[in-house]
C-alpha positions as CSV (number, residue, x, y, z in Angstrom):
1,M,0.2,78.5,-45.2
2,G,3.4,77.9,-43.1
3,A,6.5,77.1,-44.9
4,K,7.7,73.8,-45.3
5,A,10.6,73.1,-43.0
6,E,13.7,71.8,-44.9
7,S,14.2,68.9,-42.7
8,G,11.0,67.7,-43.4
9,M,11.4,68.0,-47.1
10,S,14.2,66.0,-47.2
11,D,12.7,63.2,-45.2
12,G,10.3,62.7,-47.9
13,S,7.5,65.5,-47.0
14,S,5.6,66.3,-50.5
15,E,2.0,67.6,-51.2
16,D,0.5,64.6,-50.1
17,R,2.8,63.2,-47.3
18,H,4.4,65.2,-44.7
19,I,7.2,64.0,-42.0
20,L,7.4,65.4,-38.4
21,S,10.3,64.7,-37.0
22,N,12.3,65.7,-33.5
23,G,14.7,63.1,-32.7
24,Q,12.5,61.0,-30.5
25,I,9.7,60.7,-32.5
26,T,9.2,60.6,-36.4
27,A,5.5,60.6,-37.8
28,A,4.1,60.9,-41.4
29,I,0.8,62.2,-42.2
30,L,-1.1,62.1,-45.3
31,A,-3.1,64.9,-47.0
32,Q,-5.5,62.0,-47.9
33,G,-7.9,61.7,-45.1
34,A,-5.6,63.8,-42.7
35,E,-4.4,60.3,-41.7
36,L,-1.5,59.5,-39.5
37,A,0.4,56.7,-41.6
38,S,3.5,56.0,-39.4
39,L,4.6,56.7,-36.1
40,Q,8.4,55.6,-35.0
41,G,10.6,55.9,-32.3
42,A,14.1,57.3,-31.9
43,D,15.5,53.7,-33.0
44,G,13.1,53.7,-36.2
45,H,10.7,50.8,-34.6
46,E,7.4,51.2,-36.2
47,F,4.3,51.6,-33.8
48,L,1.9,52.1,-36.2
49,W,-0.3,49.4,-38.3
50,Q,1.0,49.6,-42.1
51,A,-2.3,49.6,-43.7
52,G,-1.9,45.5,-44.4
53,P,-4.4,43.0,-46.0
54,A,-6.5,42.7,-42.8
55,W,-7.5,46.5,-42.7
56,P,-6.4,49.0,-45.3
57,R,-6.1,51.8,-43.0
58,H,-3.7,53.3,-40.3
59,S,-5.4,55.8,-38.0
60,P,-8.7,57.2,-40.0
61,V,-10.2,60.3,-38.8
62,L,-14.0,59.5,-38.3
63,F,-16.2,62.6,-39.0
64,P,-19.2,63.5,-39.0
65,I,-20.3,60.4,-37.5
66,V,-18.8,57.7,-35.3
67,G,-19.8,54.0,-36.4
68,R,-23.0,53.2,-38.5
69,L,-26.3,54.8,-38.8
70,Q,-29.3,52.6,-39.0
71,D,-29.6,51.4,-42.8
72,D,-26.7,53.9,-43.3
73,C,-29.5,56.8,-43.8
74,Y,-31.1,59.7,-41.8
75,H,-33.5,62.5,-42.4
76,H,-33.3,66.3,-42.4
77,A,-35.7,68.7,-43.3
78,G,-37.8,66.1,-45.0
79,Q,-34.9,64.5,-47.1
80,E,-33.2,61.2,-46.7
81,Y,-29.5,61.4,-46.6
82,R,-27.2,58.5,-47.0
83,L,-24.1,58.4,-44.8
84,T,-22.0,55.4,-44.5
85,Q,-19.9,54.1,-41.7
86,H,-17.6,56.4,-39.8
87,G,-18.7,59.3,-42.5
88,F,-16.6,60.8,-45.2
89,A,-13.7,62.8,-43.8
90,R,-11.3,59.5,-43.9
91,D,-11.9,59.4,-47.8
92,R,-11.4,63.4,-48.2
93,H,-8.6,65.5,-49.6
94,F,-7.7,68.1,-46.8
95,T,-5.7,71.2,-47.4
96,W,-2.1,72.0,-45.9
97,L,-2.6,75.1,-43.6
98,Q,1.0,74.6,-42.2
99,Q,3.8,72.3,-42.7
100,D,7.0,72.8,-40.3
101,A,9.5,70.1,-38.8
102,T,7.2,69.4,-35.9
103,V,3.9,70.8,-36.4
104,C,1.3,70.6,-39.4
105,V,-2.3,71.7,-39.6
106,L,-4.6,70.5,-42.2
107,R,-8.5,71.5,-43.1
108,L,-11.5,70.0,-44.4
109,E,-14.3,72.3,-45.1
110,D,-17.9,71.7,-46.6
111,D,-18.5,72.0,-50.5
112,P,-20.9,70.6,-52.9
113,E,-19.9,67.1,-52.8
114,S,-20.4,67.1,-48.8
115,H,-23.8,68.9,-49.1
116,A,-25.2,66.1,-51.0
117,I,-24.6,64.0,-48.1
118,Y,-24.2,66.1,-45.0
119,P,-26.0,69.6,-45.8
120,Y,-24.3,71.5,-43.1
121,P,-21.7,74.1,-43.4
122,F,-18.4,73.1,-41.1
123,K,-14.7,73.7,-40.7
124,L,-12.6,70.7,-39.4
125,E,-9.0,71.6,-38.6
126,I,-6.5,68.9,-37.4
127,T,-3.1,69.6,-35.9
128,Y,-0.5,67.3,-35.7
129,R,2.3,68.6,-33.0
130,L,5.7,66.8,-31.8
131,E,6.8,67.8,-28.3
132,G,9.2,65.3,-26.6
133,D,8.5,61.7,-26.5
134,A,4.6,62.8,-27.4
135,L,2.6,63.3,-30.7
136,T,-0.4,65.3,-30.1
137,V,-3.2,65.3,-32.5
138,S,-5.8,68.4,-31.9
139,Y,-9.2,68.6,-33.7
140,A,-11.1,71.9,-33.9
141,V,-14.9,71.5,-35.3
142,A,-16.5,74.8,-36.2
143,N,-19.9,75.7,-37.2
144,S,-19.8,77.8,-39.8
145,G,-23.6,77.8,-40.7
146,E,-26.6,79.5,-39.5
147,T,-28.3,76.3,-37.7
148,V,-27.2,73.7,-35.0
149,L,-24.4,71.5,-36.5
150,P,-24.9,67.9,-35.5
151,A,-21.1,66.2,-35.5
152,A,-19.6,63.1,-34.0
153,L,-15.8,62.8,-34.3
154,G,-13.5,60.0,-33.5
155,A,-9.7,58.9,-33.7
156,H,-8.9,55.5,-34.7
157,P,-5.4,54.8,-34.7
158,A,-4.1,51.0,-35.2
159,F,-1.1,50.4,-33.0
160,I,0.9,47.3,-34.1
161,W,0.1,44.1,-31.8
162,P,2.2,42.6,-30.4
163,I,4.6,45.6,-30.0
164,L,7.7,44.0,-30.7
165,P,8.3,40.7,-32.6
166,G,8.0,37.3,-30.3
167,V,6.0,38.7,-27.8
168,A,2.5,36.9,-27.7
169,K,-0.4,38.8,-28.2
170,E,-1.6,37.6,-25.0
171,A,0.9,39.0,-22.7
172,H,-0.1,42.5,-23.9
173,E,-2.7,44.5,-21.4
174,L,-4.4,47.9,-21.6
175,R,-4.1,49.4,-18.1
176,F,-6.6,52.3,-17.2
177,A,-5.7,55.1,-15.4
178,R,-9.1,54.6,-13.1
179,P,-11.3,51.6,-12.4
180,E,-13.4,50.8,-14.9
181,T,-16.4,49.2,-13.4
182,A,-19.4,50.6,-15.5
183,P,-21.1,48.1,-17.9
184,I,-20.1,48.5,-21.3
185,H,-21.8,48.3,-24.8
186,G,-20.9,45.9,-27.8
187,V,-21.5,46.4,-31.6
188,T,-23.5,44.4,-33.7
189,G,-24.0,44.7,-37.5
190,G,-22.2,48.2,-37.1
191,L,-24.8,49.2,-34.3
192,L,-24.6,49.8,-31.0
193,T,-26.1,47.0,-28.7
194,T,-28.9,47.8,-26.3
195,V,-28.0,45.1,-24.1
196,M,-24.9,46.0,-22.0
197,K,-22.3,43.6,-20.7
198,P,-20.1,43.5,-17.2
199,S,-16.9,45.4,-17.8
200,P,-14.1,43.1,-18.6
201,V,-11.6,45.8,-17.0
202,V,-10.3,44.0,-13.8
203,D,-8.3,46.2,-10.9
204,R,-7.7,48.7,-13.8
205,V,-6.3,46.4,-16.5
206,L,-8.0,44.7,-19.6
207,A,-6.2,41.5,-20.6
208,L,-5.5,41.5,-24.4
209,E,-6.5,38.3,-26.3
210,P,-7.8,38.3,-30.0
211,D,-10.9,36.5,-29.1
212,L,-12.1,39.7,-27.0
213,F,-12.9,41.2,-30.5
214,A,-14.9,37.9,-31.6
215,E,-18.2,40.1,-31.5
216,D,-16.6,43.5,-32.6
217,A,-15.6,46.3,-30.7
218,L,-15.7,47.1,-26.9
219,V,-17.5,50.4,-26.3
220,F,-16.9,52.4,-23.1
221,T,-19.7,54.7,-23.3
222,T,-18.8,56.4,-19.8
223,P,-15.1,55.6,-19.0
224,A,-13.7,57.0,-15.8
225,S,-10.0,57.1,-17.4
226,R,-8.7,59.7,-19.6
227,S,-5.7,57.6,-20.5
228,V,-4.5,54.2,-20.9
229,R,-1.3,52.3,-21.3
230,F,-0.7,49.8,-23.9
231,S,2.2,47.3,-23.5
232,A,3.6,43.8,-22.3
233,H,6.5,42.9,-20.2
234,G,9.5,44.2,-21.8
235,T,8.2,45.9,-24.7
236,P,7.9,50.0,-24.9
237,V,5.0,51.3,-23.2
238,L,2.4,53.5,-25.4
239,E,0.6,55.8,-23.3
240,I,-2.8,57.3,-25.0
241,S,-4.6,60.1,-23.4
242,W,-7.3,62.5,-24.7
243,E,-9.2,65.6,-23.7
244,G,-12.9,66.5,-25.4
245,F,-13.7,63.2,-26.2
246,E,-16.1,61.2,-24.0
247,Q,-16.2,57.6,-25.2
248,L,-13.6,55.1,-26.0
249,G,-13.4,52.2,-28.3
250,V,-11.1,49.2,-28.4
251,W,-11.1,46.8,-31.8
252,S,-9.4,44.5,-33.2
253,K,-10.1,41.6,-35.5
254,P,-10.2,38.2,-34.0
255,T,-8.1,36.7,-36.8
256,G,-5.1,37.7,-38.9
257,A,-4.8,41.4,-37.8
258,D,-1.6,42.1,-35.7
259,F,-3.0,45.6,-34.5
260,L,-5.3,47.1,-31.7
261,C,-7.3,50.2,-32.0
262,I,-7.4,52.5,-29.0
263,E,-10.1,55.5,-30.2
264,P,-11.1,58.0,-28.2
265,W,-14.6,59.2,-29.7
266,H,-17.2,61.7,-28.7
267,G,-20.0,59.9,-30.3
268,Y,-20.5,56.3,-31.4
269,A,-22.9,54.1,-33.6
270,S,-26.8,54.5,-33.7
271,P,-28.1,52.2,-30.9
272,Q,-30.0,49.3,-32.5
273,G,-33.4,50.4,-33.5
274,F,-32.6,54.3,-33.7
275,S,-33.4,55.8,-36.8
276,G,-33.9,59.6,-35.7
277,D,-32.6,62.8,-37.0
278,L,-28.9,63.4,-36.5
279,T,-29.4,66.1,-33.9
280,E,-31.6,63.4,-31.8
281,K,-28.7,60.5,-32.1
282,P,-27.2,59.7,-28.7
283,G,-23.5,61.2,-28.4
284,M,-23.5,63.7,-30.9
285,M,-22.2,67.3,-30.5
286,L,-24.5,69.8,-31.0
287,L,-22.8,73.1,-32.1
288,P,-24.8,76.3,-32.1
289,P,-23.9,78.8,-35.2
290,G,-20.7,80.5,-34.8
291,T,-19.2,77.9,-32.1
292,R,-16.4,75.4,-32.3
293,R,-15.3,72.4,-30.2
294,D,-11.7,71.6,-29.4
295,L,-10.7,67.7,-28.8
296,S,-7.1,66.3,-28.8
297,W,-5.7,62.8,-28.0
298,T,-1.7,62.0,-27.2
299,V,0.7,59.2,-27.8
300,R,3.8,59.0,-25.7
301,L,6.5,56.5,-26.1
302,L,7.5,55.4,-23.0
303,P,10.6,53.1,-22.3
304,A,10.0,49.5,-21.0
305,E,8.7,49.7,-17.3
306,G,11.5,49.2,-14.9
307,C,14.1,50.5,-17.5
């Protein structure tokens, strides 16, 4: 295990919480859920939702499923298992493997508790790394068993919306790197809708307003882009990019929630009416024994455009 950096300890790191800082970004990571809990710029401005009453999380790790299963259940080897929305990683305590000034690494492995709801051997390692104006979160999912490992993985960061006080929510936009003309899915009762909707992205821009989420999340199952920019006129720009993830979810609550979740996923909720084995669930990674899958996402904190 890497030694804790003295600067990290002086900034409030502990066994349960570690601080990364490089002068441009300061980030706090929790051992509980390996969750990013704070993301601040050089001036101390907070960009991450602080787990208020509208939603009690900051940036949970979604594993080994993304979204819900039909009736929160699945079958494996003739036995029924109960696995609730987004899986269990977000509620488990991870082990620190490294804690330094600009990088930390955490691990979660299967154990008797996980076997009761997910009977597969696995290792999940998550690395947080600061480089310049960017924080990169990297994931390594490994199959340590002797059969195929079905797994989904998702990021769920909630960024403060509006980015700056006094800016209207409706003044914000998500600007995609490429045109997004493919129809999208919605979510009903936690399950993926079977009827698709026309893309709400016009000229690469998704105009943001709370009513956009009146029916739950927007699910881009085949996004052409691998990055988006979240901003309003005169605010800093958050550029979120990803590698290895194949879908993108965008979510908020239509009332009382000053956050926007921009969520790279590999996997998504069960389609309405699907009740098959996890290995048959659309969007799952199927890892052969002894293999691993690497995925990552990055958030860059950029000055207001034109500055």
